[in-house]
Residue frames as qw, qx, qy, qz and C-alpha x, y, z in Angstrom:
[[0.675, -0.530, 0.277, -0.433, 106.94, 89.77, 18.78],
 [0.197, 0.422, -0.880, 0.097, 109.29, 87.09, 20.11],
 [0.794, -0.230, -0.478, -0.297, 107.80, 83.67, 20.82],
 [0.520, -0.623, 0.458, -0.363, 107.87, 82.72, 24.47],
 [0.595, 0.299, -0.745, 0.024, 110.09, 79.70, 25.01],
 [0.780, -0.484, 0.209, -0.338, 109.29, 77.09, 27.63],
 [0.049, -0.490, 0.870, -0.025, 111.74, 74.52, 28.89],
 [0.539, -0.027, -0.809, -0.236, 111.05, 70.83, 28.45],
 [0.217, -0.176, -0.804, 0.524, 110.58, 70.54, 32.22],
 [0.262, 0.211, 0.248, -0.908, 108.03, 73.40, 32.26],
 [0.563, 0.098, -0.483, -0.663, 106.04, 71.81, 29.45],
 [0.488, -0.086, -0.868, 0.035, 105.98, 68.40, 31.14],
 [0.077, -0.201, -0.664, 0.716, 104.97, 69.96, 34.46],
 [0.392, 0.157, -0.031, -0.906, 102.19, 71.93, 32.75],
 [0.599, 0.009, -0.667, -0.443, 100.82, 68.78, 31.12],
 [0.420, -0.117, -0.854, 0.283, 101.02, 66.80, 34.37],
 [0.052, 0.210, 0.511, -0.832, 99.13, 69.50, 36.31],
 [0.427, 0.079, -0.279, -0.856, 96.35, 69.71, 33.72],
 [0.568, 0.141, 0.729, -0.357, 93.12, 67.75, 33.89],
 [0.672, 0.609, -0.007, -0.421, 92.75, 67.99, 30.10],
 [0.845, 0.162, 0.355, 0.365, 94.16, 65.85, 27.34],
 [0.094, -0.805, 0.230, 0.538, 96.95, 67.80, 25.64],
 [0.776, 0.524, 0.212, 0.280, 97.99, 68.21, 22.04],
 [0.403, -0.655, 0.230, 0.596, 101.53, 69.57, 21.74],
 [0.632, 0.727, 0.192, 0.187, 102.33, 71.53, 18.59],
 [0.676, 0.202, -0.058, 0.706, 105.53, 73.16, 17.43],
 [0.252, -0.083, -0.159, 0.951, 104.85, 76.85, 17.80],
 [0.197, 0.563, 0.469, -0.651, 102.38, 79.65, 18.16],
 [0.214, 0.339, -0.456, -0.795, 102.44, 80.35, 14.41],
 [0.231, -0.109, -0.917, -0.307, 100.49, 77.11, 13.97],
 [0.096, 0.266, 0.741, -0.609, 97.93, 78.00, 16.64],
 [0.440, 0.276, -0.067, -0.852, 95.52, 79.76, 14.25],
 [0.555, 0.116, -0.720, -0.401, 95.03, 76.47, 12.40],
 [0.320, -0.097, -0.901, 0.276, 94.85, 74.38, 15.56],
 [0.209, 0.189, 0.466, -0.839, 92.40, 76.79, 17.23],
 [0.589, 0.152, -0.318, -0.727, 90.02, 76.22, 14.30],
 [0.558, 0.010, -0.826, -0.073, 90.33, 72.48, 14.87],
 [0.128, -0.082, -0.750, 0.644, 89.90, 72.98, 18.62],
 [0.416, 0.113, 0.135, -0.892, 86.66, 74.91, 18.02],
 [0.671, 0.089, -0.532, -0.510, 85.30, 71.97, 16.02],
 [0.697, -0.096, -0.704, 0.093, 86.12, 69.44, 18.74],
 [0.110, -0.512, 0.413, -0.745, 85.63, 71.53, 21.90],
 [0.828, -0.353, -0.041, -0.434, 83.43, 68.84, 23.44],
 [0.890, 0.076, -0.390, 0.224, 86.55, 66.69, 23.94],
 [0.493, -0.862, 0.110, 0.030, 88.17, 69.05, 26.49],
 [0.841, 0.157, 0.051, 0.514, 91.54, 69.24, 24.77],
 [0.217, -0.895, 0.124, 0.370, 94.30, 71.72, 25.49],
 [0.762, 0.529, 0.038, 0.371, 96.52, 72.70, 22.53],
 [0.482, -0.809, 0.141, 0.305, 99.93, 73.79, 23.76],
 [0.612, 0.736, -0.225, 0.184, 102.73, 75.26, 21.59],
 [0.867, -0.330, -0.043, 0.371, 106.25, 74.18, 22.53],
 [0.139, -0.887, 0.243, 0.366, 108.25, 77.01, 20.98],
 [0.325, 0.646, -0.611, -0.321, 109.61, 74.94, 18.11],
 [0.899, 0.144, -0.372, -0.183, 110.13, 71.47, 16.72],
 [0.449, 0.359, -0.708, 0.409, 113.31, 70.78, 18.70],
 [0.290, -0.244, 0.578, -0.723, 111.56, 71.43, 22.01],
 [0.834, 0.021, -0.013, -0.551, 108.55, 69.35, 20.96],
 [0.824, 0.247, -0.509, 0.007, 110.81, 66.41, 20.08],
 [0.198, 0.351, -0.714, 0.573, 112.75, 66.76, 23.36],
 [0.579, -0.160, 0.393, -0.696, 109.47, 66.56, 25.28],
 [0.895, 0.160, -0.236, -0.344, 108.53, 63.51, 23.19],
 [0.552, 0.366, -0.704, 0.258, 111.81, 61.85, 24.13],
 [0.009, -0.151, 0.733, -0.663, 110.71, 62.14, 27.78],
 [0.581, -0.252, -0.405, -0.659, 107.18, 60.85, 27.22],
 [0.608, -0.202, -0.744, 0.190, 107.65, 58.40, 30.09],
 [0.189, -0.125, -0.483, 0.846, 107.51, 61.34, 32.52],
 [0.358, -0.113, -0.172, -0.911, 104.13, 62.52, 31.19],
 [0.204, 0.118, 0.879, -0.414, 101.19, 61.28, 33.25],
 [0.508, 0.515, 0.365, -0.587, 98.29, 62.56, 31.13],
 [0.682, 0.451, 0.529, 0.229, 97.12, 61.63, 27.64],
 [0.033, -0.764, 0.237, 0.599, 99.25, 63.64, 25.21],
 [0.757, 0.490, 0.365, 0.231, 99.48, 63.77, 21.44],
 [0.305, -0.572, 0.300, 0.700, 102.38, 65.39, 19.60],
 [0.636, 0.692, 0.334, 0.073, 101.92, 66.97, 16.16],
 [0.403, -0.555, 0.359, 0.632, 104.98, 67.92, 14.15],
 [0.552, 0.746, -0.115, -0.353, 105.32, 69.50, 10.70],
 [0.919, 0.097, 0.278, 0.261, 107.17, 67.33, 8.19],
 [0.203, 0.943, -0.149, -0.215, 108.76, 70.27, 6.32],
 [0.149, 0.746, -0.632, -0.151, 112.48, 69.59, 5.84],
 [0.590, -0.184, 0.784, -0.061, 112.11, 65.86, 6.49],
 [0.774, 0.561, 0.223, -0.193, 110.61, 65.63, 3.00],
 [0.480, 0.795, -0.369, 0.030, 114.12, 66.37, 1.72],
 [0.014, -0.618, 0.746, -0.247, 116.31, 64.70, 4.34],
 [0.550, -0.080, -0.829, -0.061, 114.21, 61.63, 5.16],
 [0.614, -0.603, -0.057, -0.506, 111.95, 60.96, 8.11],
 [0.007, -0.401, 0.822, -0.404, 113.48, 59.86, 11.40],
 [0.553, -0.269, -0.775, -0.146, 111.98, 56.81, 13.08],
 [0.332, -0.388, 0.390, -0.766, 109.83, 57.40, 16.10],
 [0.187, -0.143, -0.962, 0.137, 108.54, 54.75, 18.47],
 [0.117, 0.452, 0.670, -0.577, 104.93, 54.73, 19.57],
 [0.162, 0.560, 0.634, 0.507, 101.91, 56.34, 18.00],
 [0.202, -0.784, -0.378, 0.448, 101.75, 59.50, 20.11],
 [0.139, -0.544, 0.281, 0.778, 103.70, 61.51, 17.50],
 [0.587, 0.638, 0.496, 0.052, 101.89, 62.48, 14.33],
 [0.262, -0.325, 0.331, 0.846, 103.65, 64.21, 11.45],
 [0.492, 0.595, 0.086, -0.629, 101.86, 66.21, 8.80],
 [0.797, 0.350, 0.464, 0.163, 101.32, 64.61, 5.41],
 [0.473, 0.804, 0.066, 0.356, 102.42, 67.74, 3.60],
 [0.437, 0.451, -0.311, 0.713, 105.11, 70.24, 4.39],
 [0.015, -0.092, 0.517, -0.851, 103.16, 71.80, 7.28],
 [0.162, 0.455, 0.791, -0.376, 99.77, 71.86, 9.00],
 [0.297, 0.579, 0.007, -0.759, 98.82, 74.82, 6.81],
 [0.273, 0.292, -0.742, -0.539, 99.39, 72.67, 3.71],
 [0.041, -0.167, -0.983, 0.055, 97.41, 69.78, 5.17],
 [0.214, 0.538, 0.563, -0.590, 94.46, 72.00, 6.00]]
């Protein structure tokens, strides 16, 4: 099954129309892990939204100034362990400690 891809604009518009705080994650493959976390913290009214991949997530992050609602970005570290971590401004972007969220869990 092919993962549905959203544009950066569609993701930003979705976040801005929501009344919930949003956690953006890379893709739907990670959702099983994040849904378990979401079940544990459901009293916080958080929406977990997959972006369709790391590149899209980072492009949305680059346009964080257009996002009106509280948003947190979570990105797997995977290949950065070998190539070095890029520098990101702000504290809205969290990277996994290990290779991926599955490893961290």
